PDB file with SEQRES, HELIX, SHEET and CRYST1 records, atoms N, CA, C and O in Angstrom:
SEQRES   1 A   90  MET GLY GLU THR ALA ILE ALA ILE GLY LEU HIS PHE ASN          
SEQRES   2 A   90  LYS GLN ILE ILE ASP LEU ARG ILE PRO THR GLU VAL SER          
SEQRES   3 A   90  ILE GLU HIS LEU LYS LEU LEU LEU ALA GLN ALA LEU ALA          
SEQRES   4 A   90  THR LYS LYS ILE ASN LEU PRO THR ASN PHE ASN LEU GLU          
SEQRES   5 A   90  ILE ILE ASN LYS PRO LEU ARG LEU SER GLU ARG LYS LEU          
SEQRES   6 A   90  LEU ARG ASP TYR PRO ILE GLY ASP GLY ASP GLN LEU ARG          
SEQRES   7 A   90  ILE ILE SER THR GLU SER LEU LYS GLU GLN MET GLU              
HELIX    1 AA1 ILE A   27  ALA A   39  1                                  13    
HELIX    2 AA2 LEU A   66  ASP A   68  5                                   3    
HELIX    3 AA3 THR A   82  MET A   89  1                                   8    
SHEET    1 AA1 4 GLN A  15  PRO A  22  0                                        
SHEET    2 AA1 4 ALA A   5  PHE A  12 -1                                        
SHEET    3 AA1 4 GLN A  76  SER A  81  1                                        
SHEET    4 AA1 4 PHE A  49  ILE A  53 -1                                        
CRYST1    1.000    1.000    1.000  90.00  90.00  90.00 P 1           1          
ATOM      1  N   MET A   1     198.473 121.187 125.128  1.00  0.00           N  
ATOM      2  CA  MET A   1     197.638 120.913 123.965  1.00  0.00           C  
ATOM      3  C   MET A   1     196.887 122.184 123.577  1.00  0.00           C  
ATOM      4  O   MET A   1     196.434 122.931 124.444  1.00  0.00           O  
ATOM      5  N   GLY A   2     196.757 122.430 122.262  1.00  0.00           N  
ATOM      6  CA  GLY A   2     196.097 123.635 121.778  1.00  0.00           C  
ATOM      7  C   GLY A   2     194.591 123.542 121.866  1.00  0.00           C  
ATOM      8  O   GLY A   2     194.025 122.534 122.288  1.00  0.00           O  
ATOM      9  N   GLU A   3     193.966 124.617 121.457  1.00  0.00           N  
ATOM     10  CA  GLU A   3     192.505 124.678 121.440  1.00  0.00           C  
ATOM     11  C   GLU A   3     191.941 123.670 120.441  1.00  0.00           C  
ATOM     12  O   GLU A   3     192.529 123.445 119.383  1.00  0.00           O  
ATOM     13  N   THR A   4     190.810 123.067 120.775  1.00  0.00           N  
ATOM     14  CA  THR A   4     190.157 122.153 119.834  1.00  0.00           C  
ATOM     15  C   THR A   4     189.121 122.878 118.982  1.00  0.00           C  
ATOM     16  O   THR A   4     188.589 122.309 118.028  1.00  0.00           O  
ATOM     17  N   ALA A   5     188.835 124.130 119.323  1.00  0.00           N  
ATOM     18  CA  ALA A   5     187.931 124.962 118.528  1.00  0.00           C  
ATOM     19  C   ALA A   5     188.348 126.418 118.712  1.00  0.00           C  
ATOM     20  O   ALA A   5     188.867 126.803 119.760  1.00  0.00           O  
ATOM     21  N   ILE A   6     188.113 127.209 117.685  1.00  0.00           N  
ATOM     22  CA  ILE A   6     188.435 128.634 117.753  1.00  0.00           C  
ATOM     23  C   ILE A   6     187.238 129.452 117.267  1.00  0.00           C  
ATOM     24  O   ILE A   6     186.413 128.970 116.490  1.00  0.00           O  
ATOM     25  N   ALA A   7     187.161 130.689 117.735  1.00  0.00           N  
ATOM     26  CA  ALA A   7     186.102 131.616 117.319  1.00  0.00           C  
ATOM     27  C   ALA A   7     186.654 132.479 116.191  1.00  0.00           C  
ATOM     28  O   ALA A   7     187.692 133.124 116.340  1.00  0.00           O  
ATOM     29  N   ILE A   8     185.953 132.485 115.067  1.00  0.00           N  
ATOM     30  CA  ILE A   8     186.402 133.248 113.900  1.00  0.00           C  
ATOM     31  C   ILE A   8     185.257 134.101 113.357  1.00  0.00           C  
ATOM     32  O   ILE A   8     184.096 133.918 113.723  1.00  0.00           O  
ATOM     33  N   GLY A   9     185.607 135.020 112.490  1.00  0.00           N  
ATOM     34  CA  GLY A   9     184.622 135.742 111.694  1.00  0.00           C  
ATOM     35  C   GLY A   9     184.725 135.221 110.271  1.00  0.00           C  
ATOM     36  O   GLY A   9     185.818 135.170 109.707  1.00  0.00           O  
ATOM     37  N   LEU A  10     183.612 134.838 109.691  1.00  0.00           N  
ATOM     38  CA  LEU A  10     183.595 134.341 108.315  1.00  0.00           C  
ATOM     39  C   LEU A  10     182.951 135.400 107.427  1.00  0.00           C  
ATOM     40  O   LEU A  10     181.784 135.743 107.614  1.00  0.00           O  
ATOM     41  N   HIS A  11     183.703 135.913 106.469  1.00  0.00           N  
ATOM     42  CA  HIS A  11     183.231 136.962 105.570  1.00  0.00           C  
ATOM     43  C   HIS A  11     182.651 136.324 104.314  1.00  0.00           C  
ATOM     44  O   HIS A  11     183.325 135.571 103.611  1.00  0.00           O  
ATOM     45  N   PHE A  12     181.382 136.642 104.048  1.00  0.00           N  
ATOM     46  CA  PHE A  12     180.717 136.108 102.858  1.00  0.00           C  
ATOM     47  C   PHE A  12     179.578 137.039 102.464  1.00  0.00           C  
ATOM     48  O   PHE A  12     178.755 137.415 103.300  1.00  0.00           O  
ATOM     49  N   ASN A  13     179.536 137.407 101.194  1.00  0.00           N  
ATOM     50  CA  ASN A  13     178.465 138.263 100.660  1.00  0.00           C  
ATOM     51  C   ASN A  13     178.224 139.516 101.502  1.00  0.00           C  
ATOM     52  O   ASN A  13     177.087 139.811 101.871  1.00  0.00           O  
ATOM     53  N   LYS A  14     179.272 140.234 101.797  1.00  0.00           N  
ATOM     54  CA  LYS A  14     179.201 141.506 102.525  1.00  0.00           C  
ATOM     55  C   LYS A  14     178.650 141.375 103.943  1.00  0.00           C  
ATOM     56  O   LYS A  14     178.148 142.347 104.509  1.00  0.00           O  
ATOM     57  N   GLN A  15     178.744 140.183 104.513  1.00  0.00           N  
ATOM     58  CA  GLN A  15     178.373 140.007 105.918  1.00  0.00           C  
ATOM     59  C   GLN A  15     179.480 139.239 106.627  1.00  0.00           C  
ATOM     60  O   GLN A  15     180.269 138.528 106.004  1.00  0.00           O  
ATOM     61  N   ILE A  16     179.516 139.399 107.932  1.00  0.00           N  
ATOM     62  CA  ILE A  16     180.484 138.677 108.752  1.00  0.00           C  
ATOM     63  C   ILE A  16     179.696 137.789 109.702  1.00  0.00           C  
ATOM     64  O   ILE A  16     178.856 138.258 110.469  1.00  0.00           O  
ATOM     65  N   ILE A  17     179.986 136.503 109.631  1.00  0.00           N  
ATOM     66  CA  ILE A  17     179.279 135.518 110.445  1.00  0.00           C  
ATOM     67  C   ILE A  17     180.235 135.041 111.530  1.00  0.00           C  
ATOM     68  O   ILE A  17     181.307 134.515 111.230  1.00  0.00           O  
ATOM     69  N   ASP A  18     179.850 135.223 112.786  1.00  0.00           N  
ATOM     70  CA  ASP A  18     180.669 134.755 113.902  1.00  0.00           C  
ATOM     71  C   ASP A  18     180.426 133.266 114.112  1.00  0.00           C  
ATOM     72  O   ASP A  18     179.288 132.824 114.270  1.00  0.00           O  
ATOM     73  N   LEU A  19     181.513 132.501 114.111  1.00  0.00           N  
ATOM     74  CA  LEU A  19     181.423 131.048 114.237  1.00  0.00           C  
ATOM     75  C   LEU A  19     182.484 130.510 115.179  1.00  0.00           C  
ATOM     76  O   LEU A  19     183.516 131.142 115.405  1.00  0.00           O  
ATOM     77  N   ARG A  20     182.220 129.357 115.712  1.00  0.00           N  
ATOM     78  CA  ARG A  20     183.220 128.591 116.451  1.00  0.00           C  
ATOM     79  C   ARG A  20     183.468 127.344 115.613  1.00  0.00           C  
ATOM     80  O   ARG A  20     182.540 126.582 115.342  1.00  0.00           O  
ATOM     81  N   ILE A  21     184.716 127.133 115.203  1.00  0.00           N  
ATOM     82  CA  ILE A  21     185.030 126.024 114.304  1.00  0.00           C  
ATOM     83  C   ILE A  21     186.070 125.100 114.937  1.00  0.00           C  
ATOM     84  O   ILE A  21     186.905 125.547 115.723  1.00  0.00           O  
ATOM     85  N   PRO A  22     186.018 123.807 114.592  1.00  0.00           N  
ATOM     86  CA  PRO A  22     186.994 122.854 115.136  1.00  0.00           C  
ATOM     87  C   PRO A  22     188.358 123.040 114.474  1.00  0.00           C  
ATOM     88  O   PRO A  22     188.446 123.443 113.315  1.00  0.00           O  
ATOM     89  N   THR A  23     189.407 122.744 115.217  1.00  0.00           N  
ATOM     90  CA  THR A  23     190.759 122.842 114.658  1.00  0.00           C  
ATOM     91  C   THR A  23     191.306 121.480 114.243  1.00  0.00           C  
ATOM     92  O   THR A  23     192.344 121.401 113.586  1.00  0.00           O  
ATOM     93  N   GLU A  24     190.625 120.428 114.615  1.00  0.00           N  
ATOM     94  CA  GLU A  24     191.098 119.066 114.334  1.00  0.00           C  
ATOM     95  C   GLU A  24     190.516 118.504 113.042  1.00  0.00           C  
ATOM     96  O   GLU A  24     190.333 117.292 112.926  1.00  0.00           O  
ATOM     97  N   VAL A  25     190.225 119.361 112.076  1.00  0.00           N  
ATOM     98  CA  VAL A  25     189.685 118.919 110.791  1.00  0.00           C  
ATOM     99  C   VAL A  25     190.541 119.485 109.662  1.00  0.00           C  
ATOM    100  O   VAL A  25     191.206 120.509 109.819  1.00  0.00           O  
ATOM    101  N   SER A  26     190.511 118.800 108.528  1.00  0.00           N  
ATOM    102  CA  SER A  26     191.213 119.313 107.352  1.00  0.00           C  
ATOM    103  C   SER A  26     190.445 120.519 106.808  1.00  0.00           C  
ATOM    104  O   SER A  26     189.265 120.711 107.104  1.00  0.00           O  
ATOM    105  N   ILE A  27     191.129 121.309 106.024  1.00  0.00           N  
ATOM    106  CA  ILE A  27     190.477 122.458 105.388  1.00  0.00           C  
ATOM    107  C   ILE A  27     189.345 121.962 104.485  1.00  0.00           C  
ATOM    108  O   ILE A  27     188.276 122.570 104.426  1.00  0.00           O  
ATOM    109  N   GLU A  28     189.587 120.868 103.792  1.00  0.00           N  
ATOM    110  CA  GLU A  28     188.566 120.278 102.920  1.00  0.00           C  
ATOM    111  C   GLU A  28     187.306 119.917 103.711  1.00  0.00           C  
ATOM    112  O   GLU A  28     186.192 120.212 103.278  1.00  0.00           O  
ATOM    113  N   HIS A  29     187.485 119.281 104.869  1.00  0.00           N  
ATOM    114  CA  HIS A  29     186.345 118.893 105.704  1.00  0.00           C  
ATOM    115  C   HIS A  29     185.684 120.130 106.320  1.00  0.00           C  
ATOM    116  O   HIS A  29     184.459 120.188 106.433  1.00  0.00           O  
ATOM    117  N   LEU A  30     186.486 121.109 106.714  1.00  0.00           N  
ATOM    118  CA  LEU A  30     185.936 122.347 107.269  1.00  0.00           C  
ATOM    119  C   LEU A  30     185.010 123.023 106.260  1.00  0.00           C  
ATOM    120  O   LEU A  30     183.945 123.518 106.631  1.00  0.00           O  
ATOM    121  N   LYS A  31     185.403 123.046 105.005  1.00  0.00           N  
ATOM    122  CA  LYS A  31     184.564 123.657 103.972  1.00  0.00           C  
ATOM    123  C   LYS A  31     183.217 122.949 103.878  1.00  0.00           C  
ATOM    124  O   LYS A  31     182.181 123.596 103.730  1.00  0.00           O  
ATOM    125  N   LEU A  32     183.232 121.633 103.961  1.00  0.00           N  
ATOM    126  CA  LEU A  32     181.987 120.859 103.932  1.00  0.00           C  
ATOM    127  C   LEU A  32     181.127 121.183 105.152  1.00  0.00           C  
ATOM    128  O   LEU A  32     179.920 121.388 105.031  1.00  0.00           O  
ATOM    129  N   LEU A  33     181.759 121.227 106.333  1.00  0.00           N  
ATOM    130  CA  LEU A  33     181.028 121.546 107.563  1.00  0.00           C  
ATOM    131  C   LEU A  33     180.416 122.948 107.502  1.00  0.00           C  
ATOM    132  O   LEU A  33     179.274 123.151 107.913  1.00  0.00           O  
ATOM    133  N   LEU A  34     181.176 123.905 106.990  1.00  0.00           N  
ATOM    134  CA  LEU A  34     180.664 125.275 106.871  1.00  0.00           C  
ATOM    135  C   LEU A  34     179.455 125.325 105.948  1.00  0.00           C  
ATOM    136  O   LEU A  34     178.449 125.957 106.272  1.00  0.00           O  
ATOM    137  N   ALA A  35     179.548 124.665 104.805  1.00  0.00           N  
ATOM    138  CA  ALA A  35     178.435 124.667 103.851  1.00  0.00           C  
ATOM    139  C   ALA A  35     177.188 124.049 104.472  1.00  0.00           C  
ATOM    140  O   ALA A  35     176.086 124.572 104.301  1.00  0.00           O  
ATOM    141  N   GLN A  36     177.352 122.942 105.189  1.00  0.00           N  
ATOM    142  CA  GLN A  36     176.208 122.275 105.813  1.00  0.00           C  
ATOM    143  C   GLN A  36     175.601 123.132 106.923  1.00  0.00           C  
ATOM    144  O   GLN A  36     174.382 123.287 106.997  1.00  0.00           O  
ATOM    145  N   ALA A  37     176.448 123.684 107.779  1.00  0.00           N  
ATOM    146  CA  ALA A  37     175.958 124.471 108.911  1.00  0.00           C  
ATOM    147  C   ALA A  37     175.252 125.744 108.443  1.00  0.00           C  
ATOM    148  O   ALA A  37     174.192 126.098 108.959  1.00  0.00           O  
ATOM    149  N   LEU A  38     175.837 126.418 107.478  1.00  0.00           N  
ATOM    150  CA  LEU A  38     175.240 127.668 107.010  1.00  0.00           C  
ATOM    151  C   LEU A  38     173.971 127.425 106.206  1.00  0.00           C  
ATOM    152  O   LEU A  38     173.081 128.276 106.190  1.00  0.00           O  
ATOM    153  N   ALA A  39     173.874 126.285 105.542  1.00  0.00           N  
ATOM    154  CA  ALA A  39     172.651 125.956 104.793  1.00  0.00           C  
ATOM    155  C   ALA A  39     171.450 125.877 105.730  1.00  0.00           C  
ATOM    156  O   ALA A  39     170.333 126.198 105.327  1.00  0.00           O  
ATOM    157  N   THR A  40     171.666 125.453 106.975  1.00  0.00           N  
ATOM    158  CA  THR A  40     170.557 125.389 107.940  1.00  0.00           C  
ATOM    159  C   THR A  40     170.058 126.788 108.297  1.00  0.00           C  
ATOM    160  O   THR A  40     168.932 126.947 108.767  1.00  0.00           O  
ATOM    161  N   LYS A  41     170.893 127.795 108.075  1.00  0.00           N  
ATOM    162  CA  LYS A  41     170.519 129.197 108.321  1.00  0.00           C  
ATOM    163  C   LYS A  41     170.130 129.910 107.032  1.00  0.00           C  
ATOM    164  O   LYS A  41     170.044 131.138 106.987  1.00  0.00           O  
ATOM    165  N   LYS A  42     169.897 129.118 105.978  1.00  0.00           N  
ATOM    166  CA  LYS A  42     169.502 129.646 104.665  1.00  0.00           C  
ATOM    167  C   LYS A  42     170.593 130.499 104.017  1.00  0.00           C  
ATOM    168  O   LYS A  42     170.304 131.403 103.234  1.00  0.00           O  
ATOM    169  N   ILE A  43     171.852 130.199 104.352  1.00  0.00           N  
ATOM    170  CA  ILE A  43     172.991 130.851 103.712  1.00  0.00           C  
ATOM    171  C   ILE A  43     173.652 129.796 102.835  1.00  0.00           C  
ATOM    172  O   ILE A  43     174.230 128.831 103.336  1.00  0.00           O  
ATOM    173  N   ASN A  44     173.564 129.988 101.530  1.00  0.00           N  
ATOM    174  CA  ASN A  44     174.105 129.002 100.598  1.00  0.00           C  
ATOM    175  C   ASN A  44     175.455 129.452 100.064  1.00  0.00           C  
ATOM    176  O   ASN A  44     175.563 130.475  99.387  1.00  0.00           O  
ATOM    177  N   LEU A  45     176.476 128.677 100.377  1.00  0.00           N  
ATOM    178  CA  LEU A  45     177.818 128.963  99.890  1.00  0.00           C  
ATOM    179  C   LEU A  45     177.940 128.489  98.446  1.00  0.00           C  
ATOM    180  O   LEU A  45     177.179 127.627  98.008  1.00  0.00           O  
ATOM    181  N   PRO A  46     178.899 129.051  97.701  1.00  0.00           N  
ATOM    182  CA  PRO A  46     179.112 128.568  96.332  1.00  0.00           C  
ATOM    183  C   PRO A  46     179.465 127.078  96.347  1.00  0.00           C  
ATOM    184  O   PRO A  46     179.998 126.568  97.332  1.00  0.00           O  
ATOM    185  N   THR A  47     179.168 126.400  95.265  1.00  0.00           N  
ATOM    186  CA  THR A  47     179.499 124.980  95.172  1.00  0.00           C  
ATOM    187  C   THR A  47     181.001 124.767  95.293  1.00  0.00           C  
ATOM    188  O   THR A  47     181.451 123.848  95.977  1.00  0.00           O  
ATOM    189  N   ASN A  48     181.764 125.608  94.635  1.00  0.00           N  
ATOM    190  CA  ASN A  48     183.224 125.523  94.691  1.00  0.00           C  
ATOM    191  C   ASN A  48     183.771 126.827  95.257  1.00  0.00           C  
ATOM    192  O   ASN A  48     183.545 127.904  94.705  1.00  0.00           O  
ATOM    193  N   PHE A  49     184.490 126.713  96.363  1.00  0.00           N  
ATOM    194  CA  PHE A  49     185.054 127.912  96.979  1.00  0.00           C  
ATOM    195  C   PHE A  49     186.345 127.584  97.710  1.00  0.00           C  
ATOM    196  O   PHE A  49     186.621 126.432  98.047  1.00  0.00           O  
ATOM    197  N   ASN A  50     187.119 128.621  97.944  1.00  0.00           N  
ATOM    198  CA  ASN A  50     188.333 128.524  98.745  1.00  0.00           C  
ATOM    199  C   ASN A  50     188.149 129.361  99.996  1.00  0.00           C  
ATOM    200  O   ASN A  50     187.326 130.276 100.037  1.00  0.00           O  
ATOM    201  N   LEU A  51     188.925 129.034 101.010  1.00  0.00           N  
ATOM    202  CA  LEU A  51     188.971 129.842 102.223  1.00  0.00           C  
ATOM    203  C   LEU A  51     190.265 130.635 102.215  1.00  0.00           C  
ATOM    204  O   LEU A  51     191.331 130.109 101.894  1.00  0.00           O  
ATOM    205  N   GLU A  52     190.158 131.900 102.571  1.00  0.00           N  
ATOM    206  CA  GLU A  52     191.319 132.775 102.637  1.00  0.00           C  
ATOM    207  C   GLU A  52     191.366 133.397 104.027  1.00  0.00           C  
ATOM    208  O   GLU A  52     190.341 133.823 104.558  1.00  0.00           O  
ATOM    209  N   ILE A  53     192.545 133.447 104.607  1.00  0.00           N  
ATOM    210  CA  ILE A  53     192.709 134.105 105.900  1.00  0.00           C  
ATOM    211  C   ILE A  53     193.013 135.571 105.623  1.00  0.00           C  
ATOM    212  O   ILE A  53     193.966 135.897 104.915  1.00  0.00           O  
ATOM    213  N   ILE A  54     192.201 136.440 106.182  1.00  0.00           N  
ATOM    214  CA  ILE A  54     192.379 137.873 105.975  1.00  0.00           C  
ATOM    215  C   ILE A  54     193.531 138.355 106.862  1.00  0.00           C  
ATOM    216  O   ILE A  54     193.626 137.987 108.033  1.00  0.00           O  
ATOM    217  N   ASN A  55     194.395 139.177 106.285  1.00  0.00           N  
ATOM    218  CA  ASN A  55     195.522 139.806 106.990  1.00  0.00           C  
ATOM    219  C   ASN A  55     196.620 138.846 107.420  1.00  0.00           C  
ATOM    220  O   ASN A  55     197.454 139.204 108.252  1.00  0.00           O  
ATOM    221  N   LYS A  56     196.641 137.643 106.876  1.00  0.00           N  
ATOM    222  CA  LYS A  56     197.760 136.729 107.126  1.00  0.00           C  
ATOM    223  C   LYS A  56     198.164 136.135 105.783  1.00  0.00           C  
ATOM    224  O   LYS A  56     197.320 135.622 105.048  1.00  0.00           O  
ATOM    225  N   PRO A  57     199.441 136.203 105.464  1.00  0.00           N  
ATOM    226  CA  PRO A  57     199.883 135.702 104.154  1.00  0.00           C  
ATOM    227  C   PRO A  57     200.022 134.179 104.144  1.00  0.00           C  
ATOM    228  O   PRO A  57     201.119 133.652 103.959  1.00  0.00           O  
ATOM    229  N   LEU A  58     198.918 133.486 104.342  1.00  0.00           N  
ATOM    230  CA  LEU A  58     198.941 132.023 104.382  1.00  0.00           C  
ATOM    231  C   LEU A  58     198.099 131.465 103.253  1.00  0.00           C  
ATOM    232  O   LEU A  58     197.026 131.988 102.951  1.00  0.00           O  
ATOM    233  N   ARG A  59     198.580 130.417 102.639  1.00  0.00           N  
ATOM    234  CA  ARG A  59     197.789 129.681 101.648  1.00  0.00           C  
ATOM    235  C   ARG A  59     197.374 128.372 102.303  1.00  0.00           C  
ATOM    236  O   ARG A  59     198.218 127.608 102.770  1.00  0.00           O  
ATOM    237  N   LEU A  60     196.080 128.121 102.335  1.00  0.00           N  
ATOM    238  CA  LEU A  60     195.554 126.930 102.992  1.00  0.00           C  
ATOM    239  C   LEU A  60     195.548 125.747 102.033  1.00  0.00           C  
ATOM    240  O   LEU A  60     195.083 125.850 100.898  1.00  0.00           O  
ATOM    241  N   SER A  61     196.070 124.630 102.509  1.00  0.00           N  
ATOM    242  CA  SER A  61     196.087 123.395 101.733  1.00  0.00           C  
ATOM    243  C   SER A  61     194.904 122.534 102.157  1.00  0.00           C  
ATOM    244  O   SER A  61     194.658 122.360 103.350  1.00  0.00           O  
ATOM    245  N   GLU A  62     194.179 122.000 101.196  1.00  0.00           N  
ATOM    246  CA  GLU A  62     192.953 121.237 101.460  1.00  0.00           C  
ATOM    247  C   GLU A  62     193.145 120.094 102.453  1.00  0.00           C  
ATOM    248  O   GLU A  62     192.245 119.806 103.241  1.00  0.00           O  
ATOM    249  N   ARG A  63     194.295 119.446 102.426  1.00  0.00           N  
ATOM    250  CA  ARG A  63     194.480 118.238 103.229  1.00  0.00           C  
ATOM    251  C   ARG A  63     195.121 118.485 104.597  1.00  0.00           C  
ATOM    252  O   ARG A  63     195.154 117.584 105.435  1.00  0.00           O  
ATOM    253  N   LYS A  64     195.621 119.677 104.823  1.00  0.00           N  
ATOM    254  CA  LYS A  64     196.222 119.978 106.128  1.00  0.00           C  
ATOM    255  C   LYS A  64     195.141 120.289 107.153  1.00  0.00           C  
ATOM    256  O   LYS A  64     194.068 120.792 106.819  1.00  0.00           O  
ATOM    257  N   LEU A  65     195.448 119.980 108.407  1.00  0.00           N  
ATOM    258  CA  LEU A  65     194.519 120.288 109.490  1.00  0.00           C  
ATOM    259  C   LEU A  65     194.573 121.773 109.820  1.00  0.00           C  
ATOM    260  O   LEU A  65     195.618 122.411 109.687  1.00  0.00           O  
ATOM    261  N   LEU A  66     193.466 122.305 110.241  1.00  0.00           N  
ATOM    262  CA  LEU A  66     193.407 123.714 110.618  1.00  0.00           C  
ATOM    263  C   LEU A  66     194.409 124.022 111.730  1.00  0.00           C  
ATOM    264  O   LEU A  66     195.003 125.100 111.748  1.00  0.00           O  
ATOM    265  N   ARG A  67     194.597 123.084 112.650  1.00  0.00           N  
ATOM    266  CA  ARG A  67     195.525 123.304 113.772  1.00  0.00           C  
ATOM    267  C   ARG A  67     196.969 123.492 113.314  1.00  0.00           C  
ATOM    268  O   ARG A  67     197.796 123.986 114.081  1.00  0.00           O  
ATOM    269  N   ASP A  68     197.287 123.104 112.073  1.00  0.00           N  
ATOM    270  CA  ASP A  68     198.647 123.231 111.552  1.00  0.00           C  
ATOM    271  C   ASP A  68     198.987 124.662 111.131  1.00  0.00           C  
ATOM    272  O   ASP A  68     200.121 124.942 110.740  1.00  0.00           O  
ATOM    273  N   TYR A  69     198.028 125.546 111.208  1.00  0.00           N  
ATOM    274  CA  TYR A  69     198.226 126.940 110.819  1.00  0.00           C  
ATOM    275  C   TYR A  69     198.195 127.842 112.053  1.00  0.00           C  
ATOM    276  O   TYR A  69     197.545 127.512 113.045  1.00  0.00           O  
ATOM    277  N   PRO A  70     198.899 128.983 111.997  1.00  0.00           N  
ATOM    278  CA  PRO A  70     198.873 129.926 113.127  1.00  0.00           C  
ATOM    279  C   PRO A  70     197.586 130.753 113.123  1.00  0.00           C  
ATOM    280  O   PRO A  70     197.602 131.965 112.911  1.00  0.00           O  
ATOM    281  N   ILE A  71     196.480 130.065 113.364  1.00  0.00           N  
ATOM    282  CA  ILE A  71     195.160 130.691 113.367  1.00  0.00           C  
ATOM    283  C   ILE A  71     194.572 130.525 114.759  1.00  0.00           C  
ATOM    284  O   ILE A  71     194.696 129.461 115.365  1.00  0.00           O  
ATOM    285  N   GLY A  72     193.936 131.569 115.267  1.00  0.00           N  
ATOM    286  CA  GLY A  72     193.353 131.489 116.602  1.00  0.00           C  
ATOM    287  C   GLY A  72     192.093 132.323 116.716  1.00  0.00           C  
ATOM    288  O   GLY A  72     191.576 132.842 115.726  1.00  0.00           O  
ATOM    289  N   ASP A  73     191.610 132.440 117.941  1.00  0.00           N  
ATOM    290  CA  ASP A  73     190.402 133.222 118.206  1.00  0.00           C  
ATOM    291  C   ASP A  73     190.533 134.625 117.619  1.00  0.00           C  
ATOM    292  O   ASP A  73     191.567 135.278 117.757  1.00  0.00           O  
ATOM    293  N   GLY A  74     189.481 135.066 116.973  1.00  0.00           N  
ATOM    294  CA  GLY A  74     189.448 136.419 116.426  1.00  0.00           C  
ATOM    295  C   GLY A  74     189.923 136.542 114.990  1.00  0.00           C  
ATOM    296  O   GLY A  74     189.722 137.581 114.361  1.00  0.00           O  
ATOM    297  N   ASP A  75     190.547 135.504 114.462  1.00  0.00           N  
ATOM    298  CA  ASP A  75     190.986 135.583 113.070  1.00  0.00           C  
ATOM    299  C   ASP A  75     189.777 135.605 112.139  1.00  0.00           C  
ATOM    300  O   ASP A  75     188.687 135.150 112.486  1.00  0.00           O  
ATOM    301  N   GLN A  76     190.005 136.144 110.963  1.00  0.00           N  
ATOM    302  CA  GLN A  76     188.934 136.345 109.986  1.00  0.00           C  
ATOM    303  C   GLN A  76     189.223 135.528 108.731  1.00  0.00           C  
ATOM    304  O   GLN A  76     190.319 135.593 108.174  1.00  0.00           O  
ATOM    305  N   LEU A  77     188.226 134.755 108.292  1.00  0.00           N  
ATOM    306  CA  LEU A  77     188.334 133.981 107.065  1.00  0.00           C  
ATOM    307  C   LEU A  77     187.333 134.511 106.050  1.00  0.00           C  
ATOM    308  O   LEU A  77     186.274 135.022 106.414  1.00  0.00           O  
ATOM    309  N   ARG A  78     187.678 134.385 104.779  1.00  0.00           N  
ATOM    310  CA  ARG A  78     186.814 134.863 103.710  1.00  0.00           C  
ATOM    311  C   ARG A  78     186.518 133.713 102.756  1.00  0.00           C  
ATOM    312  O   ARG A  78     187.393 132.909 102.435  1.00  0.00           O  
ATOM    313  N   ILE A  79     185.261 133.651 102.307  1.00  0.00           N  
ATOM    314  CA  ILE A  79     184.844 132.695 101.281  1.00  0.00           C  
ATOM    315  C   ILE A  79     185.130 133.326  99.921  1.00  0.00           C  
ATOM    316  O   ILE A  79     184.655 134.423  99.627  1.00  0.00           O  
ATOM    317  N   ILE A  80     185.901 132.634  99.102  1.00  0.00           N  
ATOM    318  CA  ILE A  80     186.200 133.097  97.753  1.00  0.00           C  
ATOM    319  C   ILE A  80     185.670 132.054  96.776  1.00  0.00           C  
ATOM    320  O   ILE A  80     186.145 130.918  96.759  1.00  0.00           O  
ATOM    321  N   SER A  81     184.698 132.430  95.972  1.00  0.00           N  
ATOM    322  CA  SER A  81     184.156 131.521  94.963  1.00  0.00           C  
ATOM    323  C   SER A  81     185.231 131.247  93.922  1.00  0.00           C  
ATOM    324  O   SER A  81     185.857 132.179  93.416  1.00  0.00           O  
ATOM    325  N   THR A  82     185.450 129.983  93.598  1.00  0.00           N  
ATOM    326  CA  THR A  82     186.449 129.673  92.577  1.00  0.00           C  
ATOM    327  C   THR A  82     185.983 130.151  91.206  1.00  0.00           C  
ATOM    328  O   THR A  82     186.810 130.361  90.319  1.00  0.00           O  
ATOM    329  N   GLU A  83     184.689 130.325  91.018  1.00  0.00           N  
ATOM    330  CA  GLU A  83     184.179 130.892  89.766  1.00  0.00           C  
ATOM    331  C   GLU A  83     184.619 132.354  89.647  1.00  0.00           C  
ATOM    332  O   GLU A  83     184.977 132.810  88.561  1.00  0.00           O  
ATOM    333  N   SER A  84     184.590 133.086  90.764  1.00  0.00           N  
ATOM    334  CA  SER A  84     185.042 134.483  90.759  1.00  0.00           C  
ATOM    335  C   SER A  84     186.521 134.564  90.424  1.00  0.00           C  
ATOM    336  O   SER A  84     186.954 135.456  89.695  1.00  0.00           O  
ATOM    337  N   LEU A  85     187.294 133.624  90.963  1.00  0.00           N  
ATOM    338  CA  LEU A  85     188.730 133.606  90.686  1.00  0.00           C  
ATOM    339  C   LEU A  85     188.993 133.370  89.204  1.00  0.00           C  
ATOM    340  O   LEU A  85     189.866 134.010  88.616  1.00  0.00           O  
ATOM    341  N   LYS A  86     188.241 132.454  88.600  1.00  0.00           N  
ATOM    342  CA  LYS A  86     188.414 132.173  87.168  1.00  0.00           C  
ATOM    343  C   LYS A  86     188.102 133.410  86.338  1.00  0.00           C  
ATOM    344  O   LYS A  86     188.811 133.712  85.377  1.00  0.00           O  
ATOM    345  N   GLU A  87     187.034 134.133  86.710  1.00  0.00           N  
ATOM    346  CA  GLU A  87     186.645 135.333  85.967  1.00  0.00           C  
ATOM    347  C   GLU A  87     187.721 136.406  86.066  1.00  0.00           C  
ATOM    348  O   GLU A  87     187.993 137.101  85.086  1.00  0.00           O  
ATOM    349  N   GLN A  88     188.338 136.550  87.241  1.00  0.00           N  
ATOM    350  CA  GLN A  88     189.373 137.558  87.434  1.00  0.00           C  
ATOM    351  C   GLN A  88     190.610 137.250  86.602  1.00  0.00           C  
ATOM    352  O   GLN A  88     191.312 138.164  86.171  1.00  0.00           O  
ATOM    353  N   MET A  89     190.882 135.960  86.373  1.00  0.00           N  
ATOM    354  CA  MET A  89     192.082 135.565  85.640  1.00  0.00           C  
ATOM    355  C   MET A  89     191.899 135.688  84.125  1.00  0.00           C  
ATOM    356  O   MET A  89     192.882 135.711  83.384  1.00  0.00           O  
ATOM    357  N   GLU A  90     190.664 135.766  83.667  1.00  0.00           N  
ATOM    358  CA  GLU A  90     190.410 135.848  82.216  1.00  0.00           C  
ATOM    359  C   GLU A  90     190.570 137.250  81.698  1.00  0.00           C  
ATOM    360  O   GLU A  90     190.392 137.492  80.504  1.00  0.00           O  
TER     361      GLU A  90                                                      
END                                                                             
């Protein structure tokens, strides 16, 4: 059986936050958990954002579990505001 949690670096607003996250949750639920946990540290994530894995050509699907991806300890995730994405496309 694989790990039930992994240690990652979360890149947001020019900082890297070291976190331990569960692997048995959907990407959609993980985003909610991240927003709630970081809010307790006075770090407010955008209302709408995507998660991107740095240095791995993977696209994360909201409904898939994190464990379904080849992600492990030390991997780096980035918060991408969907508002920023819209601006880049215009």
